[in-house]
C-alpha positions in Angstrom: 53.6 88.3 91.9 50.3 87.2 90.4 49.2 83.9 88.8 46.3 83.7 86.3 44.5 80.9 84.6 43.1 81.7 81.2 40.8 79.5 79.2 40.8 80.4 75.5 37.9 79.4 73.2 37.6 79.4 69.5 39.7 77.6 66.9 42.6 77.4 69.3 43.7 73.8 68.7 45.7 72.8 65.6 46.8 76.4 64.8 50.0 76.5 66.8 48.5 78.2 69.8 50.5 76.4 72.5 53.8 76.9 70.6 53.0 80.5 70.1 52.2 81.0 73.8 55.5 79.4 74.8 57.4 81.5 72.3 55.7 84.7 73.5 56.4 83.7 77.1 60.1 83.6 76.3 59.8 87.4 75.6 58.9 87.9 79.3 61.7 86.1 81.2 60.0 86.7 84.6 56.9 84.7 83.5 56.6 81.0 84.4 53.7 78.6 83.8 52.3 76.2 81.2 49.7 75.9 78.4 47.7 72.8 77.5 44.9 71.6 75.1 41.7 70.5 76.7 39.3 67.8 75.6 36.5 70.3 74.9 38.6 72.1 72.3 39.7 74.9 74.5 43.2 75.8 75.6 44.2 76.5 79.2 47.1 78.7 80.1 48.6 79.3 83.6 51.1 82.2 83.9 52.7 83.8 86.9 55.1 86.7 87.3 54.8 90.4 87.8 51.5 92.0 86.9 53.2 93.9 84.1 54.8 90.8 82.6 51.7 88.6 82.9 49.6 91.3 81.4 52.1 91.8 78.6 52.1 88.1 77.8 48.3 87.9 77.7 48.1 91.0 75.5 50.7 89.6 73.1 48.8 86.3 72.9 45.6 88.2 72.1 47.3 90.3 69.5 49.0 87.3 67.7 46.1 84.9 68.0 43.1 87.2 67.7 41.7 85.7 64.5 41.3 82.3 66.3 39.7 83.5 69.5 36.0 83.7 70.2 36.4 84.1 74.0 38.6 83.9 77.0 38.0 83.6 80.7 40.6 84.7 83.2 40.8 83.6 86.9 43.4 84.8 89.4 45.0 82.0 91.4 47.6 81.8 94.2 51.2 81.9 93.0 53.2 78.7 92.9 56.5 79.3 94.8 59.6 78.1 93.0 58.1 77.6 89.6 60.5 78.3 86.7 60.1 78.1 83.0 57.1 77.9 80.7 56.1 74.5 79.3 53.6 72.9 77.0 51.7 70.2 78.9 50.0 67.3 77.3 
């Protein structure tokens, strides 16, 4: 099990990024986490699950939202035991 935090930059607010991330996470039932807008205009996503599922989710987000992205930064974090579901945080 891995957990990553990804900070996405570009035109990522006001384009359905969070809803898209939550929708795509639903295609990877083993993935849990959250996505949230940041005050600086970026979007932060935390996702955990198997390496294959987390990588699949991140690849799907990149493919769907590529036209809005100018950059992303990924950091691996410790897993959060017992976390279930994937939410949009405010």
